[in-house]
N, C-alpha and C positions, 0 to 999 in steps of 0.2 A: 297184333291184337292182344289185349290183355284185360282180364276181369279185374277191375279196380275197386269195386264196392258192391253194395246192394241198395235197393230202394228202401229207405226207412219210412218215409211218409209221402203221401200224395195230397195236394191241396188244390181246391177249386174255389174261386171267389165269384159267386153269382152276381153280386153287385160291386162294381168298382169301388175300392177303398173301404168296404165293409169287411168284417171278419169272415173267414172262409169256412169251408166244410172239409173235413178229412175224409178221404176216400180209400177204400181197400183196393180198388181197381179203377182205371180210367181209360177212356179212348183218347188217343192223341191224333188230332186231325191237322189239316193245313194251318189252322189258327191256334194250335196248341191244344191244351186240355179242352175237350169239347164242352162248351158252355161257360168257359172261364171269362169273367168280365162281360157276361151277356147283357147286363144292365148298367147304366151309368146315369148320373145326375147332371142336368144342365142348369147352370147358374143363370137365371134369366136377367139379372141385373148386369152381369158381366157379358152375357151373350155368348157363352161357350160351355162345353162340357168340362166339369171339374171334379177333382177328387179331394182326398184329405190334405194334400199340400195346401189347399186354400180353404177347405171345409173340414177341419180336423175332427169335428164332432162325429163324422161318419165312421171313424175307427172305433167308436164306442157302440156301434151297431154290428150286427152279424146278419148273414143271409144264407138261405139254402133253397135249392130247387125243390118243388113239390112233385114234379115229374122230370124224368131224365131229358136233358136237351139233346139235340142232334146237330150235325153240321149245318142243317138248314132251318132248325126250329129252336127258338129261345122261349121256353115256357115261363110262366109266372114263378117268381121266387117269394118266399116268405121272409120278411125282415123282422128281426128282433131289435127293438129300440132300447135305449139305455134304461128306461123305466120298467123294462120287462114286458111291455106290451108288444103285440105282433100285428103286422099288417102286410098284405100281399102287394107286390109291385103293380098288379092290375086293379087294385082297390081305388075307386075314385077319390078317396080321402088321403091316399098315400102322399101325394105331392104336398098337400097342406101340412100334414104332420111332419114331414121332413123339413119343410120350410120353417116351421116353428122351431125345430131342433137346431138348424144351422143359422137361424136368424137372417135368412135371405130367401127370396122367392126362388124355388127350384122346381124342376119337372123331372120325371123319370122316363128314361128311354131305353128300349131294347136295341140291340145292334141294328144298324141301318146298312144298306148296301154301300159298297165302295163308291158308287156313283153319287151318293148323297153328300157331296162335298161341303155344302153349307152346314150340315149337321156336325161335321168334324172341324170346321175352320176355326183357327185361333182368333180370339178377339184382341183388342188393344190391351197391353199389359196394365195391371193395376198401377204400377209405379213407372213413370216415364224415365226414371233413372234405371236403365236396364241392368247395370251391375248390382244395384241394390235389390232389384226384383229377383235376379238369379240367386243372390245370397239368401234371400228369404226362402225361395223354393228349395234350394239345396241345403239350407240350414248351416251355411258357412259363416264363421266369424270373420271379422275384418282382417285378421292375420293368417287366414287359411286360404289356399288357392281355390279358385273355382275349377270345376271339372272341365275336361276337354270335350266340348259338345260335338266335335267332329265324329265321335264314335257312334252317334245316333243316326238313324236313317234321315236323309235330307228332308223328307216330307213332314217330319214332326216339327220342323221349324215353322211350317205354314198351317199344319193341322194339329189338333190335340192328341192324335194317335195315328198310326198307320191306317189308311182308309179301309173301312170295313171292319175295324176292330175298336176296342176300348182300351188297348194296352198303351202304356207310356211309350214303348219303343219296339219291343220284340215280343213274340208270342209265348215264350217260355222262359222261366227263371229257375235255375238249379243252384242249390246251396249244399255244401257238405257239412257234416257234423265236425269235421276237422277244422274248418274255417271258424265255425262257432266257438270251438274250444280254444283256438288260437287267440281270438279276441277276448274271451273270458279270462284267459291267463294274464292278459294285460291289465284287466280291471275286474278282479274277482268279485268285488262288491256290487257290480252291476248285473243285470239280468239280460243276457244275450239270448233271449227266448226266440224260437223260430218264428213266432207270430209277429215279431217286430219287423222281420225281413220279408215276409210274404212270398216265399218261393212256391212254385208248383211242385217241385221235386226236391226232397231232402234225401241226400245220399250219405250212407255210412261207408267210409273207405275201409278197405281190407288191409291187413298187415300192419296195423298201427301207424298208418300214414298220418303225418301231422302238417300243420300249416295250411296255407291257402292252395290246396292241392288242385282244385278245379280250375284255377287260373292257368295252369299248364296245359289244360285241355283245349284252349282256344285254337280254333282252326281245325279241330279234329271232329270226326264223326263219333258219336256215342250211341251205343245200342242199349235200350232198356226194354225188356220184353220183346215184342215184335216191332217196336217203333225204333226209328233211327233219327237222331237229332244232330244238328250241326252247332257246336259251341262257337259262338260268334265273338263276344267281347266280355271282359269283366263288367260286373254290374255296378255302375256308379250309384252311390247311395245319396239319397236326398234327406229332407227333414223328417220323413215319416217314421223311421225307427226310433225317433226320440219322443214321439207323441204317446199320450196315455191311451190304453185300450184294455178292456176287461180288467184283470187284476194287475196289469203292468203300469207302473207310474210313468209320468213324464220324466225323461232322463237324457238330457243333452250329452252326457258323458259317453253314451253309446256311440253316437256319431263322431265325437271327438276322437275316440279310440280308433274307429275305422279310418278316419282321415289321416291320423298320425302313424298308424301301424300297419295299414293295408293300402296305402296310396289312394285312399278315397273309395276303394272298391271292395265289395264282398259278395261272393257268388258270381255267377255268370249268366249272361243272356244267351238264348239259343233259338234257332229256327228249326222247322220240321223238314227233315230230308225224306223220310218215309213214314207215312201214317201207320198206326198200329195200336196195340193195347199194352198197358203196363200195370203191374200189380205190386203191392208192397211185398218185399222179399226177392223181387226179381234181381238177377245179377246186372251190374252195370259194366259195360265193356267198351273200352276206348279202342277205336279201330285206326 
């Protein structure tokens, strides 16, 4: 066992694909940070839950909970729209306002139980050419390889997320400042801001560690505070880090850099081994 770093930031995203809220302390339950991706939008034309890969305007919004969520309760969240106006997720006008923003009819949904399979079921892809569809979702150019989809849980081929969640694949995403710095060194003129990568946990390594240090933790248990998480696989990056949000411009070079210099992956996905609490400043221990 070794202490390898400290928790530098904790992020929770009340609404899938909207900007998150930084927390000083969080509870990590079986589904990751409690309340994370508690709400999501359903594209009623496509007939499935969707995020910013298909509705990029969502990244220009942010959301925060008005009351603390629990493992069993997802309260309303307040969304801040690009024009600065605010609306609650339980406001009857919210769906119409978001539909106007994304220019498609959408509805807002809190987490549904795992038994609600139709809520999570994937619809027919927009593009019948599946290779072209995947290149759009993952933001790959014609000369770049597509990622290895076998690293994802099999159920996400049939459903938009693991049943009972609104995650793309795994309940936790961890990124280190060393990985951020490694990518920034390859392209100093770009902004490898943490907000582009949307981790739940940003870890600052100890001892001057450099490079993609968290990739070496795959298959290991990591303790943060009283929680223990299992690092599963490197995080395959999609088109989202390239999209504009807040003061960050559209920048495809960010993804080009990750594809070319980090084998398409940045950060790691994790599952929860033992629930607990984590706070900024807590040591990070690889077991």
